[in-house]
Biopython code that builds the backbone (N, CA, C, O; Angstrom):
import numpy as np
from Bio.PDB.StructureBuilder import StructureBuilder

atoms = [
    (1, "MET", "N", (1.383, -1.204, -0.148)),
    (1, "MET", "CA", (0.158, 0.086, 0.026)),
    (1, "MET", "C", (0.957, 1.340, -0.174)),
    (1, "MET", "O", (1.826, 1.634, 0.647)),
    (2, "LYS", "N", (0.705, 2.124, -1.258)),
    (2, "LYS", "CA", (1.303, 3.040, -0.786)),
    (2, "LYS", "C", (0.027, 4.034, -1.131)),
    (2, "LYS", "O", (-0.979, 3.700, -1.757)),
    (3, "ILE", "N", (0.469, 6.060, -0.262)),
    (3, "ILE", "CA", (-0.512, 6.298, 0.396)),
    (3, "ILE", "C", (1.042, 8.247, 0.423)),
    (3, "ILE", "O", (1.962, 8.706, 1.099)),
    (4, "SER", "N", (0.128, 8.584, -1.004)),
    (4, "SER", "CA", (0.293, 9.735, -1.171)),
    (4, "SER", "C", (-0.428, 10.755, -1.179)),
    (4, "SER", "O", (-1.629, 10.874, -1.420)),
    (5, "GLN", "N", (0.631, 11.773, -0.805)),
    (5, "GLN", "CA", (-0.452, 13.236, -0.694)),
    (5, "GLN", "C", (-0.329, 14.682, -2.156)),
    (5, "GLN", "O", (0.523, 15.521, -2.447)),
    (6, "ILE", "N", (-1.247, 14.421, -2.530)),
    (6, "ILE", "CA", (-1.487, 15.002, -3.865)),
    (6, "ILE", "C", (-1.731, 16.415, -3.683)),
    (6, "ILE", "O", (-1.149, 17.224, -4.406)),
    (7, "SER", "N", (-2.915, 16.963, -2.367)),
    (7, "SER", "CA", (-2.782, 18.838, -2.779)),
    (7, "SER", "C", (-3.127, 18.734, -1.214)),
    (7, "SER", "O", (-2.843, 17.743, -0.541)),
    (8, "HIS", "N", (-3.650, 19.656, -0.811)),
    (8, "HIS", "CA", (-4.184, 19.920, 1.224)),
    (8, "HIS", "C", (-5.473, 19.247, 1.646)),
    (8, "HIS", "O", (-6.072, 19.206, 2.721)),
    (9, "ASP", "N", (-5.730, 18.669, 0.296)),
    (9, "ASP", "CA", (-7.041, 17.718, 0.068)),
    (9, "ASP", "C", (-7.519, 17.002, -0.767)),
    (9, "ASP", "O", (-8.583, 16.863, -1.370)),
    (10, "LYS", "N", (-6.360, 16.475, -0.697)),
    (10, "LYS", "CA", (-6.480, 15.195, -2.035)),
    (10, "LYS", "C", (-4.947, 14.128, -1.118)),
    (10, "LYS", "O", (-3.799, 14.154, -0.675)),
    (11, "VAL", "N", (-6.372, 13.209, -1.406)),
    (11, "VAL", "CA", (-5.031, 11.689, -0.985)),
    (11, "VAL", "C", (-5.280, 11.177, -1.886)),
    (11, "VAL", "O", (-6.463, 11.038, -2.197)),
    (12, "LEU", "N", (-3.834, 10.485, -2.994)),
    (12, "LEU", "CA", (-4.086, 9.050, -3.669)),
    (12, "LEU", "C", (-3.551, 7.634, -2.403)),
    (12, "LEU", "O", (-2.611, 7.646, -1.608)),
    (13, "ILE", "N", (-4.527, 6.611, -2.653)),
    (13, "ILE", "CA", (-4.031, 5.385, -2.043)),
    (13, "ILE", "C", (-3.950, 4.249, -3.338)),
    (13, "ILE", "O", (-4.948, 3.726, -3.834)),
    (14, "SER", "N", (-2.556, 3.994, -3.761)),
    (14, "SER", "CA", (-1.887, 3.222, -3.968)),
    (14, "SER", "C", (-2.833, 1.382, -3.190)),
    (14, "SER", "O", (-3.329, 1.492, -2.069)),
    (15, "LEU", "N", (-2.925, 0.123, -3.830)),
    (15, "LEU", "CA", (-2.958, -0.839, -3.287)),
    (15, "LEU", "C", (-2.809, -1.648, -4.029)),
    (15, "LEU", "O", (-3.348, -1.374, -5.102)),
    (16, "CYS", "N", (-2.193, -2.811, -4.007)),
    (16, "CYS", "CA", (-1.524, -4.167, -5.305)),
    (16, "CYS", "C", (-1.703, -5.380, -4.809)),
    (16, "CYS", "O", (-1.426, -5.960, -3.759)),
    (17, "SER", "N", (-2.110, -5.571, -5.578)),
    (17, "SER", "CA", (-2.939, -7.093, -6.260)),
    (17, "SER", "C", (-3.266, -7.664, -4.134)),
    (17, "SER", "O", (-4.308, -7.693, -3.479)),
    (18, "ASP", "N", (-1.264, -8.129, -3.609)),
    (18, "ASP", "CA", (-1.744, -8.406, -2.354)),
    (18, "ASP", "C", (-2.754, -7.911, -1.173)),
    (18, "ASP", "O", (-3.479, -8.550, -0.411)),
    (19, "ASP", "N", (-2.493, -6.414, -1.341)),
    (19, "ASP", "CA", (-3.293, -5.679, -0.257)),
    (19, "ASP", "C", (-4.742, -5.917, -0.656)),
    (19, "ASP", "O", (-5.470, -5.018, -0.235)),
    (20, "MET", "N", (-5.131, -6.498, -1.078)),
    (20, "MET", "CA", (-7.040, -6.258, -1.785)),
    (20, "MET", "C", (-6.643, -7.939, -1.535)),
    (20, "MET", "O", (-7.688, -8.585, -1.466)),
    (21, "LYS", "N", (-5.621, -8.660, -1.409)),
    (21, "LYS", "CA", (-6.139, -9.624, -0.613)),
    (21, "LYS", "C", (-5.765, -10.207, 0.672)),
    (21, "LYS", "O", (-6.238, -11.257, 1.107)),
    (22, "ASN", "N", (-4.557, -9.199, 1.491)),
    (22, "ASN", "CA", (-4.995, -9.054, 2.734)),
    (22, "ASN", "C", (-5.575, -8.666, 3.723)),
    (22, "ASN", "O", (-5.534, -8.924, 4.926)),
    (23, "PHE", "N", (-6.508, -7.558, 2.637)),
    (23, "PHE", "CA", (-8.142, -7.104, 3.394)),
    (23, "PHE", "C", (-9.179, -7.047, 2.720)),
    (23, "PHE", "O", (-9.973, -6.120, 2.563)),
    (24, "ASP", "N", (-9.153, -8.367, 2.202)),
    (24, "ASP", "CA", (-10.324, -9.444, 2.069)),
    (24, "ASP", "C", (-10.967, -8.525, 0.758)),
    (24, "ASP", "O", (-12.139, -8.522, 1.134)),
    (25, "LEU", "N", (-10.973, -8.058, -0.013)),
    (25, "LEU", "CA", (-11.580, -6.440, -0.795)),
    (25, "LEU", "C", (-11.174, -7.458, -2.376)),
    (25, "LEU", "O", (-10.336, -8.360, -2.372)),
    (26, "ASP", "N", (-12.210, -6.919, -3.961)),
    (26, "ASP", "CA", (-12.597, -7.206, -4.228)),
    (26, "ASP", "C", (-13.841, -5.844, -5.021)),
    (26, "ASP", "O", (-14.937, -5.345, -4.765)),
    (27, "PHE", "N", (-12.437, -5.725, -6.379)),
    (27, "PHE", "CA", (-12.830, -4.253, -6.054)),
    (27, "PHE", "C", (-14.361, -4.074, -7.148)),
    (27, "PHE", "O", (-14.943, -3.009, -7.356)),
    (28, "TYR", "N", (-14.776, -5.555, -7.763)),
    (28, "TYR", "CA", (-16.098, -4.883, -7.858)),
    (28, "TYR", "C", (-17.420, -5.373, -6.660)),
    (28, "TYR", "O", (-18.644, -5.325, -6.778)),
    (29, "ASP", "N", (-16.853, -5.674, -5.923)),
    (29, "ASP", "CA", (-18.213, -6.016, -4.731)),
    (29, "ASP", "C", (-17.488, -4.203, -3.199)),
    (29, "ASP", "O", (-17.850, -3.976, -2.044)),
    (30, "MET", "N", (-16.884, -3.762, -3.735)),
    (30, "MET", "CA", (-16.439, -2.842, -3.263)),
    (30, "MET", "C", (-16.680, -1.711, -2.689)),
    (30, "MET", "O", (-16.140, -0.791, -3.304)),
    (31, "GLY", "N", (-17.232, -1.393, -1.815)),
    (31, "GLY", "CA", (-18.510, 0.457, -1.718)),
    (31, "GLY", "C", (-18.226, 0.326, -0.130)),
    (31, "GLY", "O", (-17.364, -0.146, 0.611)),
    (32, "PHE", "N", (-19.930, 1.290, -0.008)),
    (32, "PHE", "CA", (-19.411, 1.255, 1.646)),
    (32, "PHE", "C", (-21.229, 0.980, 1.730)),
    (32, "PHE", "O", (-21.816, 1.255, 2.776)),
    (33, "SER", "N", (-21.970, 0.438, 0.556)),
    (33, "SER", "CA", (-23.030, -1.116, 0.754)),
    (33, "SER", "C", (-22.636, -2.304, 1.692)),
    (33, "SER", "O", (-23.434, -2.801, 2.486)),
    (34, "ASP", "N", (-20.856, -2.875, 1.480)),
    (34, "ASP", "CA", (-21.186, -3.202, 1.672)),
    (34, "ASP", "C", (-20.486, -3.004, 2.676)),
    (34, "ASP", "O", (-19.702, -2.055, 2.672)),
    (35, "PRO", "N", (-20.659, -4.349, 4.444)),
    (35, "PRO", "CA", (-19.993, -3.421, 5.730)),
    (35, "PRO", "C", (-18.681, -3.757, 5.449)),
    (35, "PRO", "O", (-17.753, -2.949, 5.484)),
    (36, "HIS", "N", (-18.555, -5.256, 5.093)),
    (36, "HIS", "CA", (-16.930, -5.244, 5.230)),
    (36, "HIS", "C", (-15.638, -3.897, 4.828)),
    (36, "HIS", "O", (-14.781, -3.228, 5.406)),
    (37, "SER", "N", (-16.530, -4.195, 2.725)),
    (37, "SER", "CA", (-15.650, -3.365, 2.241)),
    (37, "SER", "C", (-15.573, -2.494, 3.195)),
    (37, "SER", "O", (-14.559, -2.725, 3.855)),
    (38, "LYS", "N", (-16.676, -0.792, 3.950)),
    (38, "LYS", "CA", (-16.985, -0.381, 4.735)),
    (38, "LYS", "C", (-16.070, -0.122, 5.384)),
    (38, "LYS", "O", (-15.478, 0.941, 5.198)),
    (39, "LYS", "N", (-15.735, -0.876, 6.196)),
    (39, "LYS", "CA", (-14.504, -1.287, 7.575)),
    (39, "LYS", "C", (-13.526, -0.591, 7.503)),
    (39, "LYS", "O", (-12.986, 0.432, 7.923)),
    (40, "ILE", "N", (-13.373, -2.068, 6.351)),
    (40, "ILE", "CA", (-11.811, -1.612, 5.273)),
    (40, "ILE", "C", (-11.520, 0.293, 5.030)),
    (40, "ILE", "O", (-10.673, 0.966, 5.617)),
    (41, "LEU", "N", (-12.449, 0.735, 4.074)),
    (41, "LEU", "CA", (-12.340, 1.344, 3.843)),
    (41, "LEU", "C", (-12.529, 3.375, 4.437)),
    (41, "LEU", "O", (-12.207, 4.449, 3.929)),
    (42, "SER", "N", (-13.023, 3.064, 5.369)),
    (42, "SER", "CA", (-13.039, 3.831, 7.017)),
    (42, "SER", "C", (-12.121, 3.820, 7.383)),
    (42, "SER", "O", (-11.795, 5.004, 7.459)),
    (43, "ARG", "N", (-10.752, 2.769, 7.974)),
    (43, "ARG", "CA", (-9.714, 2.917, 8.287)),
    (43, "ARG", "C", (-8.120, 3.179, 6.805)),
    (43, "ARG", "O", (-7.003, 3.656, 7.005)),
    (44, "LEU", "N", (-8.504, 2.830, 5.950)),
    (44, "LEU", "CA", (-8.053, 3.371, 5.313)),
    (44, "LEU", "C", (-8.048, 4.714, 4.796)),
    (44, "LEU", "O", (-7.059, 5.396, 4.529)),
    (45, "LEU", "N", (-9.420, 5.057, 4.670)),
    (45, "LEU", "CA", (-9.538, 7.167, 4.548)),
    (45, "LEU", "C", (-8.863, 7.734, 6.012)),
    (45, "LEU", "O", (-8.640, 8.922, 6.245)),
    (46, "SER", "N", (-8.595, 6.610, 6.930)),
    (46, "SER", "CA", (-8.524, 7.830, 8.449)),
    (46, "SER", "C", (-7.434, 7.531, 7.907)),
    (46, "SER", "O", (-6.950, 8.500, 7.322)),
    (47, "LEU", "N", (-6.418, 5.976, 7.798)),
    (47, "LEU", "CA", (-5.142, 6.310, 8.215)),
    (47, "LEU", "C", (-4.686, 7.150, 7.444)),
    (47, "LEU", "O", (-3.758, 7.711, 8.027)),
    (48, "ALA", "N", (-4.895, 7.758, 5.932)),
    (48, "ALA", "CA", (-4.523, 8.502, 4.949)),
    (48, "ALA", "C", (-4.292, 10.054, 5.217)),
    (48, "ALA", "O", (-3.531, 11.008, 5.061)),
    (49, "CYS", "N", (-5.768, 9.513, 5.847)),
    (49, "CYS", "CA", (-6.143, 11.665, 6.308)),
    (49, "CYS", "C", (-4.793, 12.085, 7.879)),
    (49, "CYS", "O", (-4.534, 13.219, 8.284)),
    (50, "THR", "N", (-4.243, 10.859, 8.380)),
    (50, "THR", "CA", (-3.511, 10.907, 9.443)),
    (50, "THR", "C", (-2.514, 11.288, 9.285)),
    (50, "THR", "O", (-2.020, 12.270, 9.838)),
    (51, "SER", "N", (-1.817, 10.299, 8.172)),
    (51, "SER", "CA", (-0.401, 9.939, 7.935)),
    (51, "SER", "C", (-0.011, 11.474, 7.253)),
    (51, "SER", "O", (1.166, 11.830, 7.308)),
    (52, "ASN", "N", (-0.586, 11.978, 6.890)),
    (52, "ASN", "CA", (-1.025, 13.518, 5.922)),
    (52, "ASN", "C", (-1.354, 14.402, 6.529)),
    (52, "ASN", "O", (-1.688, 15.381, 5.860)),
    (53, "SER", "N", (-1.428, 14.521, 7.917)),
    (53, "SER", "CA", (-2.322, 15.430, 8.893)),
    (53, "SER", "C", (-3.447, 16.834, 7.823)),
    (53, "SER", "O", (-3.519, 18.048, 7.632)),
    (54, "ILE", "N", (-4.214, 15.315, 7.365)),
    (54, "ILE", "CA", (-4.838, 16.513, 6.775)),
    (54, "ILE", "C", (-6.253, 15.892, 7.634)),
    (54, "ILE", "O", (-6.603, 14.718, 7.754)),
    (55, "PRO", "N", (-7.112, 17.551, 8.340)),
    (55, "PRO", "CA", (-8.026, 17.301, 9.188)),
    (55, "PRO", "C", (-9.788, 17.595, 9.145)),
    (55, "PRO", "O", (-10.591, 18.505, 9.351)),
    (56, "THR", "N", (-9.755, 16.477, 8.822)),
    (56, "THR", "CA", (-11.245, 15.669, 8.508)),
    (56, "THR", "C", (-12.773, 16.080, 8.697)),
    (56, "THR", "O", (-13.805, 15.645, 8.185)),
    (57, "ASP", "N", (-12.561, 16.922, 9.477)),
    (57, "ASP", "CA", (-14.053, 17.426, 10.697)),
    (57, "ASP", "C", (-14.269, 18.825, 9.958)),
    (57, "ASP", "O", (-13.357, 19.546, 9.553)),
    (58, "ASN", "N", (-15.494, 19.054, 9.867)),
    (58, "ASN", "CA", (-16.214, 18.712, 9.577)),
    (58, "ASN", "C", (-16.412, 19.117, 7.753)),
    (58, "ASN", "O", (-17.002, 20.093, 7.289)),
    (59, "LYS", "N", (-15.679, 17.972, 6.971)),
    (59, "LYS", "CA", (-15.289, 17.831, 5.840)),
    (59, "LYS", "C", (-15.789, 17.123, 5.027)),
    (59, "LYS", "O", (-15.894, 16.020, 5.564)),
    (60, "LYS", "N", (-16.217, 17.081, 3.910)),
    (60, "LYS", "CA", (-17.628, 16.135, 3.171)),
    (60, "LYS", "C", (-15.808, 14.930, 2.870)),
    (60, "LYS", "O", (-14.668, 15.386, 2.959)),
    (61, "ILE", "N", (-16.012, 14.095, 2.682)),
    (61, "ILE", "CA", (-15.337, 13.032, 2.040)),
    (61, "ILE", "C", (-15.919, 12.791, 0.644)),
    (61, "ILE", "O", (-17.067, 13.170, 0.413)),
    (62, "LEU", "N", (-15.044, 12.058, -0.490)),
    (62, "LEU", "CA", (-15.413, 11.841, -1.946)),
    (62, "LEU", "C", (-14.245, 10.863, -1.946)),
    (62, "LEU", "O", (-13.112, 11.217, -2.274)),
    (63, "CYS", "N", (-14.532, 9.693, -1.591)),
    (63, "CYS", "CA", (-13.624, 8.773, -2.156)),
    (63, "CYS", "C", (-14.061, 7.726, -3.592)),
    (63, "CYS", "O", (-14.876, 6.803, -3.606)),
    (64, "GLU", "N", (-13.176, 8.265, -4.773)),
    (64, "GLU", "CA", (-12.811, 7.468, -6.051)),
    (64, "GLU", "C", (-11.489, 5.740, -6.005)),
    (64, "GLU", "O", (-10.379, 5.403, -5.595)),
    (65, "ALA", "N", (-12.768, 5.174, -6.794)),
    (65, "ALA", "CA", (-11.465, 4.099, -6.492)),
    (65, "ALA", "C", (-11.830, 4.344, -8.696)),
    (65, "ALA", "O", (-12.744, 4.730, -9.424)),
    (66, "LEU", "N", (-10.286, 3.758, -8.844)),
    (66, "LEU", "CA", (-10.400, 3.577, -9.762)),
    (66, "LEU", "C", (-9.420, 1.778, -9.897)),
    (66, "LEU", "O", (-8.894, 1.490, -8.822)),
    (67, "LYS", "N", (-9.255, 1.008, -10.713)),
    (67, "LYS", "CA", (-8.876, -0.573, -10.085)),
    (67, "LYS", "C", (-7.648, -0.433, -11.472)),
    (67, "LYS", "O", (-7.711, 0.367, -12.405)),
    (68, "SER", "N", (-6.876, -1.189, -11.293)),
    (68, "SER", "CA", (-5.361, -1.599, -11.221)),
    (68, "SER", "C", (-4.753, -1.996, -11.179)),
    (68, "SER", "O", (-4.028, -2.126, -10.192)),
    (69, "GLY", "N", (-4.587, -2.635, -12.615)),
    (69, "GLY", "CA", (-4.108, -4.248, -12.782)),
    (69, "GLY", "C", (-5.197, -5.046, -11.894)),
    (69, "GLY", "O", (-6.418, -5.060, -12.051)),
    (70, "ASP", "N", (-4.341, -5.775, -10.818)),
    (70, "ASP", "CA", (-5.087, -7.342, -9.917)),
    (70, "ASP", "C", (-5.325, -5.884, -8.514)),
    (70, "ASP", "O", (-5.859, -6.266, -7.473)),
    (71, "GLY", "N", (-4.920, -4.377, -8.603)),
    (71, "GLY", "CA", (-5.403, -3.695, -7.235)),
    (71, "GLY", "C", (-6.248, -2.299, -7.063)),
    (71, "GLY", "O", (-7.301, -2.495, -6.458)),
    (72, "CYS", "N", (-6.108, -1.408, -7.319)),
    (72, "CYS", "CA", (-6.583, -0.402, -7.629)),
    (72, "CYS", "C", (-5.894, 1.068, -6.617)),
    (72, "CYS", "O", (-4.987, 1.231, -5.801)),
    (73, "VAL", "N", (-7.221, 2.118, -7.434)),
    (73, "VAL", "CA", (-6.164, 3.181, -6.515)),
    (73, "VAL", "C", (-7.077, 4.694, -6.224)),
    (73, "VAL", "O", (-7.474, 5.559, -7.003)),
    (74, "LEU", "N", (-7.190, 4.533, -4.658)),
    (74, "LEU", "CA", (-8.293, 5.209, -4.880)),
    (74, "LEU", "C", (-7.877, 7.040, -3.577)),
    (74, "LEU", "O", (-7.201, 7.372, -2.604)),
    (75, "LEU", "N", (-9.042, 7.692, -4.725)),
    (75, "LEU", "CA", (-7.962, 9.541, -4.968)),
    (75, "LEU", "C", (-9.592, 9.482, -3.786)),
    (75, "LEU", "O", (-10.755, 9.086, -3.870)),
    (76, "VAL", "N", (-8.793, 10.079, -2.880)),
    (76, "VAL", "CA", (-9.922, 10.720, -1.446)),
    (76, "VAL", "C", (-10.083, 12.297, -1.491)),
    (76, "VAL", "O", (-8.989, 12.854, -1.408)),
    (77, "SER", "N", (-10.601, 12.712, -1.543)),
    (77, "SER", "CA", (-11.185, 15.050, -1.931)),
    (77, "SER", "C", (-11.574, 15.085, -0.682)),
    (77, "SER", "O", (-10.686, 14.282, -0.393)),
    (78, "LEU", "N", (-11.956, 15.227, 0.076)),
    (78, "LEU", "CA", (-12.619, 16.730, 0.937)),
    (78, "LEU", "C", (-12.418, 17.543, 1.057)),
    (78, "LEU", "O", (-11.264, 17.954, 1.172)),
    (79, "SER", "N", (-14.145, 18.710, 1.128)),
    (79, "SER", "CA", (-14.027, 19.611, 1.389)),
    (79, "SER", "C", (-15.173, 20.271, 2.194)),
    (79, "SER", "O", (-15.592, 19.621, 3.151)),
    (80, "ASP", "N", (-15.846, 21.708, 1.887)),
    (80, "ASP", "CA", (-16.156, 21.573, 2.977)),
    (80, "ASP", "C", (-17.653, 20.930, 3.208)),
    (80, "ASP", "O", (-17.820, 19.964, 2.463)),
    (81, "LYS", "N", (-18.215, 21.072, 3.627)),
    (81, "LYS", "CA", (-19.172, 20.510, 4.515)),
    (81, "LYS", "C", (-20.370, 21.758, 4.442)),
    (81, "LYS", "O", (-21.190, 21.388, 5.282)),
    (82, "LYS", "N", (-20.974, 23.322, 3.725)),
    (82, "LYS", "CA", (-21.033, 23.401, 3.072)),
    (82, "LYS", "C", (-21.226, 24.152, 1.904)),
    (82, "LYS", "O", (-21.833, 25.177, 1.595)),
    (83, "GLU", "N", (-20.682, 23.511, 1.481)),
    (83, "GLU", "CA", (-20.398, 23.409, -0.718)),
    (83, "GLU", "C", (-20.780, 22.693, -0.634)),
    (83, "GLU", "O", (-20.421, 21.728, 0.041)),
    (84, "ARG", "N", (-21.985, 22.849, -1.483)),
    (84, "ARG", "CA", (-23.043, 21.759, -2.324)),
    (84, "ARG", "C", (-22.747, 21.475, -4.143)),
    (84, "ARG", "O", (-23.010, 21.904, -5.267)),
    (85, "THR", "N", (-21.730, 20.029, -3.102)),
    (85, "THR", "CA", (-21.818, 19.012, -5.124)),
    (85, "THR", "C", (-22.741, 18.520, -5.569)),
    (85, "THR", "O", (-22.959, 17.716, -4.663)),
    (86, "LYS", "N", (-23.501, 18.348, -6.278)),
    (86, "LYS", "CA", (-24.666, 17.793, -6.787)),
    (86, "LYS", "C", (-23.529, 17.040, -8.193)),
    (86, "LYS", "O", (-23.012, 17.775, -9.034)),
    (87, "TYR", "N", (-23.300, 15.322, -8.186)),
    (87, "TYR", "CA", (-22.855, 15.024, -9.544)),
    (87, "TYR", "C", (-24.455, 13.959, -9.556)),
    (87, "TYR", "O", (-25.303, 13.946, -8.664)),
    (88, "ARG", "N", (-24.470, 13.125, -10.897)),
    (88, "ARG", "CA", (-25.502, 12.723, -10.940)),
    (88, "ARG", "C", (-24.456, 11.364, -11.287)),
    (88, "ARG", "O", (-23.263, 11.598, -11.093)),
    (89, "ILE", "N", (-24.720, 10.316, -11.661)),
    (89, "ILE", "CA", (-23.944, 9.256, -12.064)),
    (89, "ILE", "C", (-24.607, 7.943, -13.079)),
    (89, "ILE", "O", (-25.246, 6.986, -12.640)),
    (90, "LYS", "N", (-24.170, 8.262, -14.913)),
    (90, "LYS", "CA", (-24.296, 6.730, -14.972)),
    (90, "LYS", "C", (-23.689, 6.308, -15.609)),
    (90, "LYS", "O", (-22.761, 6.766, -16.276)),
    (91, "ARG", "N", (-24.374, 4.716, -15.468)),
    (91, "ARG", "CA", (-23.418, 3.211, -15.590)),
    (91, "ARG", "C", (-23.111, 3.887, -17.040)),
    (91, "ARG", "O", (-24.000, 4.470, -17.660)),
    (92, "ILE", "N", (-21.975, 3.781, -17.458)),
    (92, "ILE", "CA", (-21.686, 3.565, -19.497)),
    (92, "ILE", "C", (-21.782, 2.381, -19.564)),
    (92, "ILE", "O", (-21.649, 1.928, -18.427)),
    (93, "LYS", "N", (-21.990, 1.388, -20.488)),
    (93, "LYS", "CA", (-21.561, -0.317, -20.609)),
    (93, "LYS", "C", (-21.594, -0.492, -19.705)),
    (93, "LYS", "O", (-22.249, 0.194, -18.921)),
    (94, "GLU", "N", (-20.641, -1.874, -19.254)),
    (94, "GLU", "CA", (-20.733, -3.149, -18.630)),
    (94, "GLU", "C", (-19.159, -2.968, -17.778)),
    (94, "GLU", "O", (-18.454, -3.883, -17.351)),
    (95, "TYR", "N", (-18.909, -1.525, -17.705)),
    (95, "TYR", "CA", (-17.452, -1.804, -17.300)),
    (95, "TYR", "C", (-17.715, -0.352, -15.795)),
    (95, "TYR", "O", (-18.570, 0.532, -15.753)),
    (96, "PRO", "N", (-16.798, -0.611, -14.968)),
    (96, "PRO", "CA", (-16.911, 0.216, -13.286)),
    (96, "PRO", "C", (-16.397, 1.592, -13.893)),
    (96, "PRO", "O", (-15.768, 2.306, -13.112)),
    (97, "CYS", "N", (-16.593, 2.069, -15.237)),
    (97, "CYS", "CA", (-15.888, 3.158, -15.364)),
    (97, "CYS", "C", (-17.678, 4.499, -15.314)),
    (97, "CYS", "O", (-18.687, 4.333, -16.000)),
    (98, "TYR", "N", (-17.498, 5.361, -14.548)),
    (98, "TYR", "CA", (-18.896, 5.934, -14.112)),
    (98, "TYR", "C", (-18.360, 7.764, -14.957)),
    (98, "TYR", "O", (-17.411, 8.429, -14.543)),
    (99, "LYS", "N", (-19.139, 8.117, -15.964)),
    (99, "LYS", "CA", (-19.260, 9.621, -16.244)),
    (99, "LYS", "C", (-19.810, 10.521, -15.710)),
    (99, "LYS", "O", (-21.013, 10.467, -15.967)),
    (100, "PHE", "N", (-19.476, 11.609, -14.882)),
    (100, "PHE", "CA", (-20.226, 12.143, -13.892)),
    (100, "PHE", "C", (-20.184, 13.672, -14.884)),
    (100, "PHE", "O", (-19.160, 14.050, -15.452)),
    (101, "THR", "N", (-21.818, 14.584, -14.949)),
    (101, "THR", "CA", (-22.416, 15.294, -15.284)),
    (101, "THR", "C", (-22.978, 16.304, -14.464)),
    (101, "THR", "O", (-23.717, 17.157, -14.955)),
]
sb = StructureBuilder()
sb.init_structure("model")
sb.init_model(0)
sb.init_chain("A")
sb.init_seg("    ")
for serial, (resi, resn, name, xyz) in enumerate(atoms, 1):
    if name == "N":
        sb.init_residue(resn, " ", resi, " ")
    sb.init_atom(name, np.array(xyz, "f"), 0.0, 1.0, " ", f" {name:<3s}", serial, name[0])
structure = sb.get_structure()
């Protein structure tokens, strides 16, 4: 696992295939609707933010997952709770790729 800070409010978490196996994560089942994935992702987000001294109080956290080989890359973005952002997600074919409009 590699954690890199991109900016003051963005962190990149890279998980290789061994990390995915150790955490018992499957990219296609990963999400906050699955209790096991939610627990692991919450811990990873907490670790990423605390290790980079990024405050999470009164922040919205957006986590985007992209498949990378047998692993995945998580982009964590934080924004103020007061800011309202609307996303409309459209599923494109049967690939784990989403278009934000």
